[in-house]
Structures are given as structure tokens and as C-alpha cells.
C-alpha positions in Angstrom: -32.6 -95.3 34.1 -35.2 -94.8 31.5 -36.6 -91.8 33.6 -33.2 -90.3 33.6 -32.8 -90.7 29.8 -36.2 -89.3 29.2 -35.7 -86.3 31.5 -32.4 -85.7 29.8 -34.1 -85.8 26.4 -36.7 -83.4 27.6 -34.1 -81.0 29.1 -32.1 -81.0 25.9 -35.2 -80.4 23.9 -36.1 -77.6 26.2 -32.7 -76.0 26.0 -32.7 -76.2 22.2 -36.2 -74.6 22.1 -34.9 -71.8 24.5 -31.8 -71.1 22.4 -34.0 -70.9 19.2 -36.2 -68.4 21.1 -33.1 -66.4 22.2 -31.8 -66.3 18.6 -35.2 -65.2 17.3 -35.5 -62.4 20.0 -32.0 -61.0 19.1 -32.8 -61.1 15.4 -36.0 -59.0 16.0 -34.2 -56.5 18.0 -31.5 -56.0 15.5 -33.6 -55.8 12.6 -35.9 -52.9 11.3 -38.8 -54.9 12.6 -37.6 -54.3 16.1 -37.4 -50.5 15.8 -40.5 -48.4 16.3 -42.2 -46.8 13.4 -41.7 -43.3 14.9 -37.9 -43.7 15.2 -37.9 -44.8 11.5 -39.9 -41.8 10.5 -37.4 -39.5 12.5 -34.5 -41.3 10.7 -36.2 -40.8 7.3 -36.9 -37.1 7.9 -33.2 -36.6 9.1 -31.9 -38.3 5.8 -34.3 -36.1 3.7 -32.9 -33.0 5.3 -29.4 -34.2 4.8 -30.2 -34.8 1.2 -31.6 -31.3 0.8 -28.5 -29.7 2.4 -26.1 -31.7 0.3 -28.1 -31.0 -2.9 -28.1 -27.1 -2.0 -24.2 -27.4 -1.3 -23.6 -29.1 -4.7 -26.0 -26.8 -6.8 -23.0 -24.4 -7.9 -21.3 -27.5 -9.3 -24.1 -28.3 -11.6 -22.7 -27.8 -15.2 -19.3 -27.1 -13.9 -17.6 -28.7 -17.0 -19.5 -26.2 -19.3 -18.7 -23.2 -17.0 -15.0 -24.4 -17.1 -15.0 -24.6 -20.9 -16.6 -21.1 -21.2 -14.1 -19.6 -18.7 -11.1 -21.1 -20.8 -12.9 -19.4 -24.0 -13.1 -16.1 -22.2 -9.5 -16.2 -21.1 -8.4 -17.0 -24.6 -10.5 -14.2 -25.9 -9.2 -11.8 -23.3 -5.5 -12.8 -24.2 -6.2 -12.5 -27.8 -7.9 -9.0 -27.8 -6.1 -7.3 -24.8 -2.5 -8.5 -24.9 -0.2 -7.6 -27.6 2.0 -10.3 -29.1 4.8 -8.2 -30.3 6.8 -5.2 -28.8 5.8 -3.0 -31.7 2.1 -3.4 -30.9 3.0 -1.9 -27.3 5.0 0.9 -28.8 2.3 1.6 -31.6 -0.5 1.7 -29.0 1.4 4.1 -26.8 2.3 6.3 -29.7 -1.3 6.4 -31.0 -2.5 7.3 -27.5 0.1 10.1 -27.2 -0.7 11.5 -30.6 -4.4 11.6 -30.0 -3.8 13.4 -26.7 -1.0 15.7 -28.1 1.7 14.8 -25.8 5.2 13.8 -26.8 7.5 11.1 -25.6 11.0 12.0 -24.6 12.1 8.6 -23.5 10.6 5.1 -23.3 12.3 2.1 -21.8 11.0 -1.5 -21.9 12.0 -4.4 -19.5 10.5 -7.8 -20.0 10.0 -10.5 -17.2 8.7 -14.0 -17.1 5.4 -14.6 -15.3 3.8 -17.6 -13.8 1.0 -17.4 -16.5 1.7 -19.8 -19.3 2.7 -18.1 -22.6 2.7 -14.7 -21.1 5.4 -12.2 -20.3 5.3 -9.0 -18.3 6.5 -5.8 -20.0 7.5 -2.9 -17.6 7.5 0.4 -19.4 9.3 3.5 -18.0 8.4 6.5 -20.0 8.8 10.3 -19.9 6.5 12.6 -21.9 5.7 16.3 -22.1 2.5 18.3 -22.8 -0.1 20.6 -21.4 -1.6 19.6 -18.1 -4.9 18.8 -19.6 -3.5 16.8 -22.4 -1.3 14.7 -20.0 -4.5 14.1 -17.8 -6.3 12.9 -21.0 -3.4 10.7 -21.9 -3.4 8.9 -18.6 -7.2 8.5 -18.9 -6.7 7.0 -22.4 -4.1 4.6 -21.2 -6.6 3.3 -18.6 -9.4 3.0 -21.2 -7.1 1.5 -23.9 -8.1 -1.9 -25.5 -4.5 -3.0 -24.7 -4.1 -3.7 -21.1 -1.9 -1.1 -19.3 -1.6 -1.0 -15.6 -0.4 2.2 -14.3 2.2 1.7 -11.4 3.4 5.2 -10.8 3.2 8.8 -12.0 5.7 11.6 -11.4 4.4 15.1 -12.5 6.8 18.0 -12.9 6.7 21.4 -14.5 8.4 21.6 -17.9 11.4 23.9 -18.0 14.2 25.0 -15.8 12.3 26.6 -12.8 9.0 25.7 -11.3 7.9 29.4 -11.1 8.4 30.1 -14.9 4.7 30.1 -15.4 4.5 27.9 -18.5 1.5 25.5 -19.1 3.6 22.6 -20.0 4.3 19.7 -17.7 6.7 16.6 -17.7 5.3 13.3 -16.8 7.3 10.3 -15.8 5.2 7.2 -15.9 5.7 3.5 -14.9 3.3 1.0 -16.2 3.1 -2.5 -17.1 1.4 -4.6 -19.7 1.6 -8.3 -20.6 2.6 -9.8 -23.8 1.2 -12.9 -25.1 4.0 -15.2 -26.3 1.9 -18.2 -27.5 -1.3 -18.9 -29.3 -3.3 -20.3 -26.3 -3.1 -20.0 -22.5 -5.0 -23.3 -21.9 
């Protein structure tokens, strides 16, 4: 009986030693110690490439808060300098450009619409004017170069007078344009 107990004890001891060796082998295989150094170098190189790609992708976002603040300031400057805040400023600018180019308005109609832009209204202008052809062309060019934002939507040019063959140098211009009016102090 003593032999069986001794054999059993040795067998249990051997099983425990084998179990400990199995656990150690699994730990080595799972840990970084078990991987080869070349595979770790390949992984490291891949991680470095990924880092470079991500850094390059995010480069335009560097200092984005300053860029946003600068853009807001530029928008506010644009609205303050290029958009009128009263109807009279629109009429005054159109009158000034007409006078400088020696054309005369016969009718001017204004229609205001709301926009999706905060503190801004769209003003549609439908006007008829008369003058020499060269003066009318200069008027349209001056409108496009004006400090006030005018967008020309359509132009209809006709000869002034009753018949087209009367030979006068005067022309009649119907022009549709739009501008925007600032209705508040700030757009942000």
C-alpha cells in the first residue's frame, strides 16, 4: 500500500509540474516575449506609417480655432462694408452710380425677402433707365465694381423712342439685380 501511495504522490507531483510548464508555455506564446523581433519591427514600422498618415490628414486642422475666429471677423467686416443697413443707402448708391455715368432712372422697384443668413435680407431691385449706349455699359460695369454688393440677375436692352429704326443713340435698359441688407449688428 505504501508503494501505491508513493506512486500516487509522484504522479500528482508530475501532473502539477506539467501543468505549471503548460501555463508557462502559454504565457510565453501570448506575451511579447514569444513574438519574434522582426515581427515587432514590422509592427512598429506600420504604426509609424499610420502615425505619419494621421498627422498629415490632421495638418489642416492645426490652429482651426484661430482660423474660425479670423473667418468670423472677415464675414463681419464684409457685412459691415459691403451690405447696406438701410434702403436709403441702396437708393443712394444706385443714384450715385447713375449720376456718375450720366444715365437716368425712370422707375425703380424694391422687393425684400428673408434669407437663411442671420440678420440679412435680400433686396430685389427692378429698374428701368435710359442713356447713351456707352453710358449704359459703363453704368452696368460700375454696378459690378461698386463697394455695395450688387448681383445683376438680368438685363433687357432696347432702343429709346417709338421705333427701333429712328437712329437715335439713346437706349433703354431694364435691369434686375439683387443686393443684401444687413438687419443686425453682427452675423455671428
